[in-house]
C-alpha positions in Angstrom: 0.0 0.0 0.0 1.3 3.5 -0.9 2.3 5.9 1.9 0.7 9.3 2.3 2.0 12.7 3.2 -1.5 13.9 3.9 -2.3 14.5 7.5 -5.5 12.5 8.1 -5.1 10.9 11.5 -8.6 9.3 11.4 -7.7 7.4 8.3 -4.4 6.3 9.9 -6.5 4.9 12.8 -9.2 3.4 10.5 -6.7 1.7 8.2 -5.1 0.0 11.2 -8.4 -1.1 12.6 -9.6 -2.5 9.3 -6.8 -5.1 9.4 -7.8 -6.5 12.8 -11.4 -5.7 13.6 -14.3 -7.5 11.8 -16.7 -4.9 13.2 -14.8 -2.0 11.7 -14.3 -4.0 8.4 -18.1 -4.4 8.2 -19.0 -0.8 9.1 -16.4 0.9 6.9 -15.9 -1.5 4.0 -17.4 0.9 1.5 -17.8 4.4 3.0 -16.0 6.7 5.5 -18.7 9.2 6.4 -21.8 9.6 8.5 -24.9 7.4 8.0 -28.5 8.2 7.1 -31.5 6.6 8.8 -35.0 7.4 7.4 -36.4 6.5 10.8 -33.7 7.5 13.3 -35.8 6.8 16.4 -35.8 3.1 15.4 -32.2 2.9 14.2 -30.4 -0.3 14.8 -26.9 0.2 16.3 -24.6 -2.3 14.7 -21.7 -2.3 12.2 -24.0 -3.8 9.5 -26.7 -1.2 10.1 -24.1 1.6 10.0 -22.7 0.2 6.7 -26.2 0.3 5.2 -26.9 3.8 6.6 -23.6 5.1 5.1 -24.6 3.6 1.7 -28.0 5.3 2.0 -26.4 8.7 2.7 -24.4 8.4 -0.5 -27.6 7.6 -2.4 -29.3 10.6 -0.8 -26.5 12.9 -2.1 -26.2 11.6 -5.7 -30.0 11.2 -5.8 -30.3 15.0 -6.0 -28.7 15.0 -9.4 -29.9 14.0 -12.9 -27.4 11.2 -13.2 -28.6 8.7 -15.9 -27.1 5.9 -17.9 -24.2 7.0 -20.0 -23.2 10.0 -17.8 -19.7 11.1 -17.0 -19.4 11.4 -13.2 -16.6 12.8 -11.0 -16.4 11.9 -7.3 -13.9 14.2 -5.5 -12.7 13.0 -2.2 -13.7 9.5 -3.2 -12.4 7.7 0.0 -12.5 3.9 -0.4 -14.6 4.2 -3.5 -18.0 3.6 -2.0 -19.9 6.2 -4.0 -18.3 5.0 -7.2 -19.2 1.5 -6.3 -22.8 2.5 -5.6 -23.2 4.2 -9.0 -21.4 1.3 -10.6 -24.2 -1.0 -9.4 -27.1 1.3 -10.0 -26.4 2.6 -13.6 -24.8 1.5 -16.8 -22.5 2.9 -19.4 -21.1 5.4 -16.9 -17.6 6.9 -17.1 -16.7 7.1 -13.4 -13.7 9.0 -12.0 -12.7 8.9 -8.4 -10.2 11.6 -7.1 -8.4 11.6 -3.8 -5.2 13.2 -2.5 -4.4 10.2 -0.4 -3.0 7.2 -2.3 -3.8 4.7 0.5 -7.5 5.3 0.0 -7.2 4.9 -3.8 -5.3 1.7 -3.3 -8.1 0.3 -1.3 -10.7 1.5 -3.8 -8.8 -0.2 -6.6 -8.7 -3.5 -4.7 -12.5 -4.0 -4.3 -14.4 -1.9 -6.9 -14.7 -3.7 -10.2 -16.5 -2.2 -13.2 -19.8 -3.7 -14.2 -22.9 -2.8 -16.3 -20.5 -1.7 -19.1 -19.2 1.1 -16.8 -15.6 2.3 -16.8 -13.8 3.4 -13.6 -10.6 5.6 -13.3 -8.9 6.4 -10.0 -6.8 9.6 -10.0 -4.5 10.9 -7.3 -5.0 14.7 -7.3 -5.8 17.8 -5.2 -9.4 18.9 -5.2 -8.5 22.5 -6.1 -6.2 21.4 -9.0 -8.2 18.9 -10.9 -6.2 17.4 -13.8 -9.0 17.2 -16.3 -9.9 19.2 -19.5 -12.7 21.7 -19.5 -16.2 20.4 -19.8 -15.3 16.8 -19.1 -18.1 15.7 -16.8 -21.9 15.8 -16.4 -22.0 15.5 -12.6 -19.5 16.1 -9.8 -19.9 14.8 -6.2 -18.1 15.6 -3.0 -19.6 13.5 -0.1 -18.6 14.7 3.3 -15.1 15.9 2.5 -15.2 19.5 1.3 -14.4 20.8 4.8 -10.9 19.3 4.4 -10.3 21.2 1.1 -7.9 24.1 1.5 -10.1 26.6 -0.5 -13.8 26.1 -1.2 -13.9 28.9 -3.8 -11.0 27.4 -5.8 -12.8 24.0 -5.6 -16.0 25.4 -7.0 -14.1 27.2 -9.7 -12.3 24.0 -10.7 -15.5 22.0 -10.6 -17.3 24.6 -12.8 -14.4 24.4 -15.3 -14.5 20.6 -15.6 -18.3 20.4 -15.7 -20.2 20.7 -19.0 -22.7 23.6 -19.3 -25.8 22.6 -17.4 -23.8 20.1 -15.3 -24.5 19.6 -11.6 -22.5 19.5 -8.3 -23.9 17.7 -5.2 -22.1 17.8 -1.8 -22.8 17.1 1.8 -21.3 19.3 4.5 -21.7 20.3 8.2 -23.1 23.9 8.3 -23.1 26.0 11.5 -25.9 28.2 12.6 -25.2 31.9 12.1 -24.3 32.3 15.8 -21.9 29.3 15.9 -20.2 30.5 12.7 -18.9 33.4 14.7 -16.7 31.2 16.8 -13.0 31.1 15.7 -12.4 27.4 16.6 -14.5 26.2 13.6 -11.4 26.4 11.5 -8.4 24.2 12.1 -5.1 24.4 10.1 -4.7 21.8 7.3 -1.7 20.4 9.2 -3.6 20.0 12.4 -2.7 16.9 14.5 -6.2 16.5 15.9 -8.1 13.3 15.1 -9.9 14.7 12.1 -7.0 16.7 10.7 -7.5 20.1 9.3 -11.0 21.3 8.7 -13.2 24.4 8.0 -16.7 24.2 9.4 -17.4 27.9 9.2 -19.5 27.9 6.0 -23.2 28.6 6.5 -26.0 28.1 4.1 -25.8 31.7 3.1 -22.1 31.4 2.6 -22.8 28.7 0.0 -25.4 30.8 -1.7 -22.9 33.6 -2.1 -20.2 31.2 -3.2 -22.4 29.7 -5.9 -23.3 33.1 -7.2 -19.6 34.1 -7.3 -18.4 31.0 -9.1 -21.1 30.4 -11.7 -23.4 28.1 -10.0 -27.0 28.2 -8.7 -28.0 26.5 -5.5 -31.0 24.5 -6.5 -31.5 22.1 -3.6 -30.7 22.4 0.1 -31.8 19.7 2.5 -31.1 19.5 6.2 -30.7 15.9 7.2 -29.2 16.4 10.7 -31.8 14.3 12.5 -31.4 11.4 10.1 -27.7 11.3 10.8 -27.7 11.4 14.6 -27.6 7.6 15.2 -24.1 7.8 13.7 -22.7 8.8 17.1 -24.2 5.8 18.9 -22.7 3.5 16.3 -19.3 5.1 16.7 -19.4 4.7 20.5 -20.5 1.1 20.2 -17.7 0.2 17.9 -15.1 2.1 20.1 -16.3 0.1 23.1 -16.4 -3.2 21.3 -12.8 -2.7 19.9 -11.5 -1.2 23.2 -10.3 1.7 21.2 -10.2 5.0 23.0 -8.3 7.8 21.4 -8.8 11.0 23.5 -8.7 13.3 20.5 -11.3 11.2 18.7 -13.6 11.1 21.7 -13.4 14.8 22.4 -13.8 16.0 18.8 -16.6 13.5 18.0 -18.5 14.3 21.2 -18.2 18.0 20.4 -19.7 17.5 17.0 -22.5 15.4 18.5 -23.4 17.9 21.1 -23.7 20.9 18.8 -25.5 18.8 16.2 -28.1 17.7 18.8 -28.5 21.3 19.8 -29.0 22.1 16.1 -26.1 24.6 16.2 -24.2 22.4 13.6 -26.3 20.8 11.0 -25.7 18.2 8.2 -26.9 19.4 4.8 -27.1 18.0 1.3 -26.6 20.8 -1.3 -27.0 20.5 -5.0 -25.8 23.2 -7.5 -26.5 23.7 -11.2 -23.7 25.1 -13.4 -24.8 27.9 -15.7 
């Protein structure tokens, strides 16, 4: 497996646990992001249930777009390839491209995602704000729960607009703070942060995205708050940490902080879909 110079401590931990924990292998075999439960009050708390919920969150994100058979789709921050794998199963004649800055994640994606339904799949190691593709290459671009790690959202949107065809679509999921929470300085962490989740920027509000879209040639056409449907994620994380006797102080503190402000509805999980004009 390739080494990485990217500072992603939670991936370091996860890749180590995948080799020795059947529960973690089950939960994160496809996706490394929060889960979506249509009925969170009756959510099952198990690795298998979390795996299904993470798959459903992916479908909720790309389901906002007009992806159809024969489309050219770009997945930026593709992780272990779960979104590409889901599209690969659901559609045919797609040209699928997964991009990630971390070669370890791409290595894992290559190992388990096999093209089917006459689809093609390409994995590309690249930076989200310097996409190595010609103009107007794709019909749809996706970024599932990763944009807060990118060094510059505006440059990302500019690059995505460049590589999308006119009329193309971008769908993302992100944690958006309330206007009051957005005033706090600790919502931004340097990209080289040694905290469990690495560097991040959680300061973007819904209004920030509206302005960003207008500035970069997009139109925000769908915005959906799914915070409540993602809350069982935290119970799943705690259960797996206990079962694996894995207690990283930084992980516990940061995850608990996100859970508390999410339950208070100060930090909310949104799916956003933009049309390129």
